[in-house]
PAZAPA-4460 file (N, C-alpha, C; in steps of 0.05 Angstrom, whole numbers, plus 32768, in hexadecimal, padded with zeros to 4 digits):
% residues 222
    n_x    n_y    n_z   ca_x   ca_y   ca_z    c_x    c_y    c_z   seq   type   mol
   8066   7E71   7F8E   8076   7E69   7F79   808E   7E76   7F77     1      X     A
   80A3   7E63   7F70   80C2   7E6E   7F6B   80C2   7E83   7F5E     2      X     A
   80BA   7E83   7F46   80BB   7E9B   7F2F   80B2   7EB1   7F3D     3      X     A
   809B   7EB2   7F4B   8095   7ECC   7F58   80A3   7ED6   7F6C     4      X     A
   80B0   7EC4   7F7B   80C5   7ECB   7F90   80D8   7ED8   7F89     5      X     A
   80E8   7ECE   7F6C   80FA   7ED7   7F63   80FA   7EF1   7F53     6      X     A
   80DE   7EF9   7F4A   80D8   7F0E   7F3E   80D6   7F26   7F54     7      X     A
   80CC   7F1E   7F6D   80CF   7F31   7F84   80E1   7F3A   7F8E     8      X     A
   80F8   7F28   7F8F   810E   7F29   7F9A   8121   7F40   7F82     9      X     A
   811C   7F3A   7F6A   8127   7F4A   7F53   8121   7F65   7F58    10      X     A
   8106   7F6C   7F5E   80FB   7F84   7F60   8106   7F8F   7F7C    11      X     A
   8107   7F81   7F8F   810F   7F8D   7FAA   8130   7F95   7FA5    12      X     A
   8141   7F87   7F97   815B   7F8E   7F90   8156   7FA8   7F86    13      X     A
   8147   7FAF   7F6D   8146   7FC4   7F5D   8144   7FDD   7F6C    14      X     A
   8130   7FDC   7F81   8127   7FF1   7F91   8138   7FF8   7FAE    15      X     A
   814D   7FE6   7FAE   815A   7FEA   7FCA   816F   8008   7FCA    16      X     A
   8174   800C   7FAF   8184   8028   7FB0   816F   803D   7FB6    17      X     A
   815A   803B   7FA8   8145   804F   7FB4   8138   8050   7FD1    18      X     A
   8139   803B   7FE0   8137   8036   7FF9   814E   8045   8009    19      X     A
   8168   803C   8001   817F   8045   800C   8182   805F   8009    20      X     A
   8177   8070   7FF4   8173   8090   7FF3   815C   809A   800D    21      X     A
   814C   808B   800F   8136   8095   8022   813C   808E   8042    22      X     A
   8150   8084   804B   8156   8080   8064   8155   809C   8075    23      X     A
   8164   80AC   8067   8166   80C7   807E   814D   80D5   8077    24      X     A
   8139   80D5   806B   8123   80E2   806C   8115   80D5   8081    25      X     A
   8113   80B4   8082   8103   80A7   8094   8111   80AD   80B0    26      X     A
   812A   80AF   80B6   8131   80B5   80D0   8125   80D4   80DC    27      X     A
   811E   80E0   80C7   8112   80FA   80D3   80FB   80F8   80DE    28      X     A
   80ED   80E6   80DE   80D2   80E5   80EB   80D1   80C2   80F3    29      X     A
   80E7   80B8   80FE   80E6   809D   8106   80D3   8091   8119    30      X     A
   80CB   80AB   8130   80BB   80A2   8141   80A2   8098   8139    31      X     A
   809A   80A5   8125   8079   80A1   8118   807E   8085   8106    32      X     A
   8097   807F   80FF   8098   8063   80F6   80A0   804F   810B    33      X     A
   809E   8052   8124   809C   803C   8134   80BB   803E   8148    34      X     A
   80CB   804C   813D   80E6   8049   814A   80E8   805C   8162    35      X     A
   8103   8053   8170   8107   8060   8188   811A   8074   817E    36      X     A
   812A   8089   818F   8140   8097   818C   815D   808A   8185    37      X     A
   815B   8073   8192   8175   805F   8195   8175   8051   8176    38      X     A
   815B   804C   8169   815E   8040   814E   8159   804C   8139    39      X     A
   8164   8044   8124   8169   8055   8107   815C   803F   80F2    40      X     A
   815B   8054   80D9   8153   8048   80C3   816C   803D   80B4    41      X     A
   8184   8048   80BD   8196   803C   80B3   819C   801F   80B2    42      X     A
   8190   800E   80C0   8192   7FF3   80C4   817A   7FEA   80BA    43      X     A
   8166   7FF7   80AF   814C   7FE9   80A5   8158   7FDC   808A    44      X     A
   813F   7FCB   8083   8146   7FB3   806F   8124   7FB7   8063    45      X     A
   8123   7FAF   8049   8108   7FA7   8043   8105   7F88   8040    46      X     A
   80E9   7F7E   8046   80DF   7F65   804E   80DD   7F58   8034    47      X     A
   80CF   7F45   8036   80C5   7F3B   8019   80AC   7F46   800E    48      X     A
   80AC   7F4E   7FF7   8094   7F5A   7FE8   807A   7F4E   7FE3    49      X     A
   8068   7F5A   7FE6   804F   7F51   7FDF   803F   7F5C   7FC9    50      X     A
   8034   7F52   7FB3   8028   7F61   7F9E   8011   7F6C   7FA7    51      X     A
   800A   7F86   7F9C   7FED   7F8F   7FA9   7FDE   7F9D   7F8C    52      X     A
   7FC7   7F9A   7F92   7FB4   7FA7   7F7C   7FA2   7FBD   7F8C    53      X     A
   7F97   7FCF   7F74   7F89   7FE3   7F78   7F68   7FDB   7F6E    54      X     A
   7F56   7FEA   7F71   7F44   7FE6   7F5C   7F3D   7FFF   7F4C    55      X     A
   7F3B   7FF2   7F35   7F3A   7FFC   7F17   7F22   7FF7   7F05    56      X     A
   7F10   800A   7F03   7EF6   8000   7EEC   7EEA   7FE8   7EFC    57      X     A
   7EE7   7FE2   7F15   7ED5   7FD2   7F22   7EE8   7FB8   7F23    58      X     A
   7F00   7FB6   7F1B   7F0D   7F9C   7F21   7F2B   7FA7   7F2B    59      X     A
   7F3A   7F88   7F35   7F50   7F91   7F3F   7F6B   7F94   7F27    60      X     A
   7F77   7FA7   7F2D   7F93   7FB1   7F1A   7FA4   7FAC   7F2C    61      X     A
   7FBA   7F98   7F1D   7FD6   7F9C   7F34   7FE4   7FB6   7F31    62      X     A
   7FEC   7FBD   7F48   7FF8   7FD8   7F49   801C   7FD8   7F49    63      X     A
   8020   7FC7   7F61   803F   7FC2   7F69   8047   7FAC   7F7F    64      X     A
   8057   7FB9   7F92   805F   7FA4   7FA3   805E   7FB4   7FC1    65      X     A
   8056   7FA9   7FD8   805A   7FB3   7FEE   806E   7FA5   8000    66      X     A
   8085   7FB7   8003   809A   7FA8   8017   8097   7FB4   8031    67      X     A
   809B   7FA2   8049   8099   7FA3   805F   80B5   7FB3   8066    68      X     A
   80B9   7FCC   807A   80D1   7FD6   807E   80D9   7FCB   809B    69      X     A
   80EE   7FC1   80A5   80F5   7FB8   80BD   810C   7FC2   80C7    70      X     A
   8112   7FC7   80E5   812A   7FCB   80F3   812E   7FB7   8103    71      X     A
   8141   7FA7   80FC   8141   7F8C   810C   812A   7F7A   8104    72      X     A
   811D   7F75   811E   8105   7F68   8112   80EB   7F79   8119    73      X     A
   80F2   7F94   8120   80D9   7FA2   8126   80CE   7FB0   8109    74      X     A
   80B5   7FAB   8104   80A0   7FB7   80EE   80AA   7FD9   80F1    75      X     A
   80B2   7FE8   80D9   80B5   8003   80D4   80A3   8011   80B8    76      X     A
   808D   8003   80BD   8084   800F   809E   8083   7FFA   8088    77      X     A
   8076   8008   8070   807A   7FF7   805B   8082   800D   8040    78      X     A
   808D   7FFF   802E   8097   8010   801C   8083   8001   8000    79      X     A
   8078   800E   7FED   8069   800D   7FD9   807A   8011   7FBF    80      X     A
   8080   7FFD   7FAC   808C   7FFF   7F94   8081   7FF7   7F7D    81      X     A
   8082   8006   7F69   8070   800A   7F4F   8083   800B   7F39    82      X     A
   807F   7FFF   7F22   808D   800B   7F09   8083   801C   7EFA    83      X     A
   8098   8030   7EF7   808D   804A   7EEB   80A5   8052   7EDB    84      X     A
   80A3   8060   7EC6   80B7   806B   7EAF   80CD   8053   7EAD    85      X     A
   80C7   8038   7EAA   80DB   802D   7E9F   80E8   801F   7EBA    86      X     A
   80E1   801C   7ED4   80EF   8019   7EE8   80E5   8014   7F00    87      X     A
   80E7   8001   7F12   80DB   7FFF   7F30   80E1   8011   7F40    88      X     A
   80D3   8020   7F51   80D9   8032   7F5E   80C3   8038   7F7A    89      X     A
   80D3   8040   7F90   80BE   8041   7FA4   80AF   805F   7FA0    90      X     A
   8096   805C   7FAB   8083   8075   7FA2   8076   807C   7FC1    91      X     A
   807C   806A   7FD3   806F   8075   7FED   8079   8061   8002    92      X     A
   807A   806F   801C   808A   805D   8031   8076   8069   8048    93      X     A
   8068   8057   8052   8052   805E   806E   8053   804F   807F    94      X     A
   8050   805A   809D   8053   8052   80B5   803F   8040   80B9    95      X     A
   8036   802C   80A8   8026   8015   80B1   8035   8004   80BF    96      X     A
   8032   7FFB   80D7   8041   7FEE   80E7   803C   7FCF   80E6    97      X     A
   8023   7FC8   80DF   8017   7FB0   80E4   8012   7F9E   80D1    98      X     A
   8022   7FA7   80B6   8018   7F9D   8099   801B   7F7F   80A0    99      X     A
   8036   7F73   80A7   8037   7F5B   80A4   8022   7F47   80B8   100      X     A
   801D   7F54   80CD   800B   7F44   80E2   7FEB   7F40   80D2   101      X     A
   7FE5   7F5A   80C7   7FCB   7F5D   80BF   7FC8   7F49   80A5   102      X     A
   7FDE   7F48   8094   7FDC   7F39   807D   7FDC   7F1A   8084   103      X     A
   7FE7   7F11   809C   7FED   7EF5   80A4   7FCF   7EEC   80B0   104      X     A
   7FC2   7F00   80C2   7FA9   7EFD   80CB   7F96   7EF7   80B5   105      X     A
   7F9B   7F06   809F   7F7F   7F04   8088   7F88   7EED   807E   106      X     A
   7FA2   7EE9   8075   7FA5   7EC8   8066   7F9A   7EB0   8073   107      X     A
   7F9F   7EB5   8091   7F8F   7E9D   80A3   7F73   7E97   809D   108      X     A
   7F69   7EB0   809E   7F49   7EB3   8098   7F43   7EAB   8079   109      X     A
   7F53   7EB1   8068   7F50   7EA8   804B   7F4D   7E8A   8046   110      X     A
   7F63   7E82   8054   7F71   7E69   804D   7F6F   7E61   8031   111      X     A
   7F74   7E70   801F   7F72   7E66   8004   7F84   7E7F   7FF4   112      X     A
   7F8F   7E77   7FDC   7F9D   7E91   7FCB   7F8D   7EAA   7FCA   113      X     A
   7F9D   7EC2   7FCF   7F8E   7ED9   7FCF   7FA0   7EEF   7FC5   114      X     A
   7F94   7F05   7FC1   7F9F   7F1B   7FB4   7F9C   7F30   7FC7   115      X     A
   7FB7   7F40   7FCC   7FB6   7F58   7FDD   7FA6   7F74   7FD3   116      X     A
   7F92   7F80   7FE0   7F8A   7F98   7FD3   7F92   7FAD   7FE6   117      X     A
   7FA0   7FC1   7FDC   7FA9   7FD8   7FE9   7FA0   7FF0   7FDD   118      X     A
   7F84   8000   7FE2   7F80   8016   7FD6   7F75   8030   7FE5   119      X     A
   7F88   803A   7FF0   7F7A   8053   8003   7F68   8066   7FFE   120      X     A
   7F67   8066   7FE2   7F50   8076   7FD7   7F35   8070   7FE6   121      X     A
   7F33   8054   7FEA   7F1A   804B   7FF4   7F1E   803C   8011   122      X     A
   7F33   8046   8022   7F3B   8032   803B   7F38   801B   8035   123      X     A
   7F45   800D   801F   7F3F   7FEE   801A   7F5B   7FE5   801F   124      X     A
   7F59   7FD1   8032   7F73   7FC6   8034   7F6A   7FA6   803C   125      X     A
   7F70   7F94   802D   7F66   7F75   802F   7F6F   7F63   801C   126      X     A
   7F67   7F4C   801D   7F6A   7F32   800D   7F57   7F29   7FFC   127      X     A
   7F53   7F28   7FE3   7F41   7F21   7FD0   7F43   7EFD   7FCA   128      X     A
   7F30   7EF4   7FD4   7F32   7ED5   7FCB   7F1B   7ECC   7FB7   129      X     A
   7F21   7EBD   7FA7   7F0F   7EB2   7F98   7EFC   7E93   7FA2   130      X     A
   7EE5   7E99   7F98   7ED3   7E7E   7FA0   7EC3   7E7B   7F90   131      X     A
   7EB6   7E63   7F8B   7E9D   7E5E   7F79   7E83   7E74   7F7D   132      X     A
   7E7E   7E79   7F96   7E6B   7E89   7FA0   7E6F   7EAC   7F97   133      X     A
   7E88   7EAD   7F90   7E8C   7EC9   7F8B   7EA8   7ED3   7F99   134      X     A
   7EB4   7EE1   7F90   7ECD   7EF0   7FA0   7EC6   7EF9   7FBB   135      X     A
   7ED8   7EF6   7FC8   7ED2   7F05   7FE5   7EEE   7F15   7FF0   136      X     A
   7EEA   7F28   7FFC   7EFF   7F37   8006   7EFE   7F36   8028   137      X     A
   7F15   7F2C   8031   7F1B   7F30   804C   7F26   7F4D   8058   138      X     A
   7F1D   7F5A   806D   7F29   7F75   8071   7F3F   7F6F   8081   139      X     A
   7F59   7F7F   8080   7F6B   7F7D   808F   7F6B   7F93   80A0   140      X     A
   7F59   7FAA   809B   7F55   7FC7   80A7   7F3B   7FCD   80A2   141      X     A
   7F35   7FDF   80B8   7F1E   7FEC   80B6   7F1C   8001   809E   142      X     A
   7F02   8000   8090   7EFB   801A   807C   7EE8   8024   8085   143      X     A
   7EEB   803A   8090   7ED7   804B   809B   7EBE   8052   807D   144      X     A
   7ED0   805C   8067   7EC6   8061   8054   7EAF   804C   8046   145      X     A
   7EB6   8034   8047   7EA8   8021   803B   7E95   8014   8055   146      X     A
   7E96   801C   806B   7E89   8010   8080   7E92   7FF0   8088   147      X     A
   7EAE   7FEB   8087   7EB8   7FD4   8089   7ECA   7FCF   80A0   148      X     A
   7ECA   7FB8   80AF   7ED8   7FB6   80C2   7EEE   7FA0   80C1   149      X     A
   7F04   7FA5   80CB   7F1E   7F91   80CE   7F13   7F70   80D5   150      X     A
   7F19   7F62   80C3   7F0F   7F4B   80C2   7EF6   7F3D   80B6   151      X     A
   7EE7   7F54   80AC   7ECF   7F4E   809E   7ED3   7F3D   8087   152      X     A
   7EC4   7F2D   8080   7EC5   7F1F   8066   7EAE   7F27   8058   153      X     A
   7EB0   7F34   8041   7E9B   7F41   8030   7E9C   7F31   8012   154      X     A
   7E84   7F32   8009   7E81   7F34   7FEC   7E91   7F45   7FD7   155      X     A
   7EA5   7F3D   7FC8   7EB5   7F4F   7FBD   7EA4   7F61   7FA8   156      X     A
   7E91   7F56   7F9D   7E84   7F64   7F87   7E76   7F78   7F94   157      X     A
   7E6B   7F73   7FB0   7E5B   7F87   7FBD   7E70   7F9D   7FC5   158      X     A
   7E84   7F9C   7FCC   7E99   7FB1   7FD4   7E9E   7FC3   7FBD   159      X     A
   7EA2   7FB6   7FA4   7EAA   7FC5   7F8A   7E8E   7FD7   7F84   160      X     A
   7E75   7FCA   7F8A   7E60   7FDE   7F88   7E5F   7FF6   7F9E   161      X     A
   7E69   7FF0   7FB6   7E66   8007   7FC7   7E7C   801A   7FBF   162      X     A
   7E92   8014   7FB1   7EA8   8024   7FA7   7E9F   8035   7F91   163      X     A
   7E93   8024   7F82   7E82   8034   7F64   7E6E   804D   7F72   164      X     A
   7E64   8047   7F85   7E4D   805D   7F8D   7E5D   8076   7F99   165      X     A
   7E7B   8071   7FA1   7E88   8085   7FAC   7E98   8092   7F9B   166      X     A
   7EA6   8084   7F83   7EB8   808F   7F77   7EB1   80AA   7F67   167      X     A
   7E9E   80A7   7F59   7E94   80BF   7F49   7E92   80DF   7F5C   168      X     A
   7E8B   80D7   7F77   7E80   80EC   7F83   7E9A   80FB   7F92   169      X     A
   7EB0   80EC   7F95   7EC7   80F9   7FA2   7EE0   80F8   7F90   170      X     A
   7EDC   80F4   7F79   7EF6   80FD   7F68   7F10   80EA   7F70   171      X     A
   7F0B   80D2   7F7B   7F1E   80C8   7F89   7F30   80BE   7F72   172      X     A
   7F24   80B4   7F5E   7F3A   80A5   7F43   7F55   80B9   7F41   173      X     A
   7F54   80D2   7F43   7F69   80E4   7F3B   7F7C   80E7   7F52   174      X     A
   7F77   80DE   7F71   7F84   80E1   7F85   7F95   80CB   7F91   175      X     A
   7F99   80B7   7F81   7FA9   809F   7F8E   7FB8   8092   7F72   176      X     A
   7FC0   807B   7F78   7FCA   806C   7F60   7FB9   8060   7F4B   177      X     A
   7FBD   806A   7F36   7FA8   805A   7F20   7FBD   804C   7F12   178      X     A
   7FAF   8031   7EFE   7FC1   8022   7EF0   7FC7   8039   7EDA   179      X     A
   7FE1   8034   7ED5   7FEC   8049   7EC4   7FFC   8063   7ECB   180      X     A
   7FFA   8065   7EE0   7FFD   807F   7EEB   8001   8087   7F0A   181      X     A
   800D   8095   7F17   800F   809C   7F30   8009   80B8   7F3A   182      X     A
   7FFC   80B3   7F52   7FEF   80D0   7F59   7FF1   80CA   7F79   183      X     A
   7FEA   80DE   7F8E   7FED   80DE   7FA3   7FD0   80EB   7FB0   184      X     A
   7FC4   80E1   7FCC   7FAF   80EB   7FCE   7FB9   8107   7FE0   185      X     A
   7FA7   8120   7FE4   7FAE   812E   7FF0   7F9B   8136   800C   186      X     A
   7F8A   811E   800A   7F79   8123   8020   7F7F   811D   8039   187      X     A
   7F79   8129   804F   7F7E   8120   806D   7F68   8110   8079   188      X     A
   7F6A   80F6   807B   7F57   80E7   8087   7F53   80E8   80A4   189      X     A
   7F40   80E4   80B2   7F39   80E5   80CC   7F40   80CB   80D9   190      X     A
   7F5A   80C6   80E1   7F64   80AA   80EF   7F7C   80B1   80FA   191      X     A
   7F8B   809C   80FD   7FA7   809D   810E   7FBA   80B2   80FC   192      X     A
   7FCB   80C3   8105   7FDC   80D5   80F8   7FF3   80C3   80EF   193      X     A
   7FF9   80C3   80DA   800F   80B3   80CD   8021   80C6   80BE   194      X     A
   8038   80BA   80B4   8049   80CC   80A2   804E   80B4   8086   195      X     A
   804C   80C4   8071   8056   80BA   8054   8063   80CA   8048   196      X     A
   807D   80BA   803B   808A   80C5   802B   8088   80BE   8013   197      X     A
   807B   80CF   7FFD   806E   80CD   7FE5   8080   80DB   7FD1   198      X     A
   8082   80CB   7FB9   8091   80D5   7F9F   8075   80D7   7F8C   199      X     A
   8074   80F0   7F82   8064   80FB   7F71   806D   80F6   7F52   200      X     A
   8062   80E5   7F49   8069   80E3   7F28   8051   80F1   7F18   201      X     A
   805B   8108   7F09   8045   8113   7EFC   8046   810B   7EE2   202      X     A
   8039   80F4   7EDF   8036   80E1   7EC5   8021   80EC   7EB4   203      X     A
   8006   80F3   7EBF   7FF6   80FA   7EB3   7FFC   8110   7EA1   204      X     A
   800B   8122   7EA5   8016   8139   7E95   802D   8134   7E82   205      X     A
   8035   811A   7E85   804D   8116   7E73   8065   8123   7E7E   206      X     A
   8068   8128   7E99   8080   8139   7EA6   8090   8124   7EAF   207      X     A
   80A9   812A   7EAF   80C0   8115   7EB7   80CA   811C   7ED5   208      X     A
   80C0   8132   7EE4   80C4   813A   7EFC   80BF   812B   7F0F   209      X     A
   80CA   8123   7F24   80BD   8110   7F3B   80C7   8127   7F53   210      X     A
   80B1   8129   7F60   80B4   8135   7F7D   80B1   8123   7F95   211      X     A
   80C4   8129   7FA8   80C2   8118   7FBF   80B2   812E   7FD9   212      X     A
   809A   8123   7FE3   808D   812C   7FF2   8093   8123   8010   213      X     A
   8094   812A   8025   809B   8123   803B   8080   8130   8055   214      X     A
   806D   8126   8058   8054   8136   8060   804A   8120   8078   215      X     A
   803B   8133   808B   8028   8128   809D   8014   811D   808F   216      X     A
   8007   810A   8098   7FE8   8107   8089   7FD9   80F5   809E   217      X     A
   7FBE   80F8   809B   7FAE   80DE   80AA   7FAE   80CB   809A   218      X     A
   7FAC   80B6   80AE   7FB1   809C   80A4   7F91   808D   8094   219      X     A
   7F91   8083   8087   7F75   8079   8078   7F6E   8061   808A   220      X     A
   7F7E   8056   809A   7F71   8037   80A4   7F7D   803B   80C3   221      X     A
   7F6A   8028   80CF   7F6E   8027   80EB   7F7A   8008   80F2   222      X     A
***
């Protein structure tokens, strides 16, 4: 819809300054983000944003937008933007280099309107579609935690049931984004090495200080 595109374009313009301030940090680890020595984030741009959702109380909860990062025509990660403390801001930049292709492949399988789910707490990355028989989720990446494979098409409620069985035992709710607050996972998952730039907003304790963390971590997805 035209109104949705206009809103995403407006949000993109609001986070451009934030993105500009991160270029130098990204260049410090550009090889991890798929760039060669001769390439630089100084010429990077943000692509079209995609609204994404997380799991909250057994349902989808809107979280923000994922913007692919490009250097020329080359994918160079993704940036996550959320609305926090009265403004849109980038909270994470991750070296997922195949986001647009994986999204396109999942849309082809869906062949219907769908919502993007990106919830690293459960290694859940896919599209949720609605149909009379019940909502389905098309996996864009493997989820070892939920024993799901890329391109699997599963009943979404069954996936929620599996998540509910995990949630309480792993204390996951406090370790990633929750509706109304921002946090980060401190876990190191056993998958491909990746880099994240994270801004930790300590909203739970009503603190107004943001901390930028530049760390190596294990990616949640294959």
